[in-house]
C-alpha positions as CSV (number, residue, x, y, z in Angstrom):
1,M,4.8,-24.0,2.1
2,N,5.1,-21.7,-0.9
3,N,1.5,-22.5,-1.9
4,F,0.3,-21.5,1.5
5,I,2.2,-18.2,1.3
6,Y,0.9,-17.4,-2.2
7,A,-2.6,-18.3,-1.0
8,A,-2.6,-16.3,2.2
9,S,-0.6,-13.2,1.1
10,P,-3.6,-11.5,-0.8
11,W,-5.7,-11.7,2.4
12,V,-2.9,-10.3,4.5
13,I,-2.4,-7.4,2.0
14,I,-6.1,-6.6,2.0
15,G,-6.1,-6.5,5.8
16,M,-3.1,-4.2,5.9
17,A,-4.7,-1.9,3.3
18,V,-7.9,-1.7,5.3
19,V,-6.0,-0.9,8.5
20,A,-4.1,1.8,6.7
21,L,-7.2,3.4,5.3
22,V,-9.1,3.3,8.6
23,A,-6.1,4.8,10.4
24,S,-5.9,7.6,7.8
25,R,-9.6,8.3,8.2
26,A,-9.4,8.4,12.0
27,K,-6.4,10.7,11.8
28,R,-8.3,13.0,9.5
29,K,-11.3,13.1,11.8
30,D,-9.1,14.3,14.6
31,N,-8.1,17.4,12.6
32,D,-10.8,19.9,11.9
33,E,-9.4,21.0,8.6
34,K,-8.8,18.6,5.7
35,K,-5.1,18.1,5.0
36,D,-4.0,16.7,1.7
37,N,-1.3,14.1,1.3
38,Y,0.5,12.3,-1.4
39,M,-1.3,8.9,-1.1
40,T,-2.2,8.7,-4.8
41,E,1.3,9.6,-6.0
42,G,2.8,7.1,-3.5
43,M,0.5,4.4,-4.8
44,C,1.5,5.1,-8.4
45,I,5.2,5.1,-7.6
46,G,4.8,1.9,-5.5
47,I,3.1,0.1,-8.3
48,C,5.9,1.1,-10.7
49,L,8.5,-0.1,-8.1
50,G,6.5,-3.3,-7.6
51,V,6.6,-4.1,-11.3
52,A,10.3,-3.5,-11.4
53,L,10.9,-5.7,-8.4
54,S,8.8,-8.5,-10.0
55,S,11.4,-8.9,-12.7
56,S,13.9,-9.9,-9.9
57,G,12.1,-13.1,-9.1
58,I,8.9,-12.5,-7.1
59,D,5.4,-12.9,-8.5
60,Q,4.2,-9.9,-10.5
61,S,0.8,-9.7,-8.7
62,L,2.5,-9.9,-5.4
63,G,5.0,-7.2,-6.4
64,I,2.3,-4.9,-7.6
65,S,0.1,-5.2,-4.5
66,L,3.0,-4.9,-2.0
67,G,4.3,-1.9,-3.9
68,M,1.0,-0.2,-3.9
69,L,0.5,-0.9,-0.2
70,I,3.9,0.4,0.8
71,G,3.6,3.4,-1.5
72,E,0.2,4.2,0.0
73,I,1.4,4.1,3.5
74,I,4.4,6.3,2.8
75,G,2.3,8.8,0.8
76,M,-0.3,9.1,3.6
77,N,2.4,10.2,6.0
78,I,3.7,13.0,3.7
79,K,1.7,16.2,3.8
80,K,1.3,18.5,0.8
């Protein structure tokens, strides 16, 4: 069962990232003016937290990718 989870998780993460980016672009098209957000900063902080969490027992690549995805989603929702 662990092998299946490790094999399927990158595809699930890629799908979630694509959905987040498409939703962000659709939200941006609704507004006439371009609004900046903290997506890049959120991704960087998420990667750092993912590396820190990987020392607690999860796989490092899984921790980095999940941290980046969660940080990206949180950063997209915070306006500058």
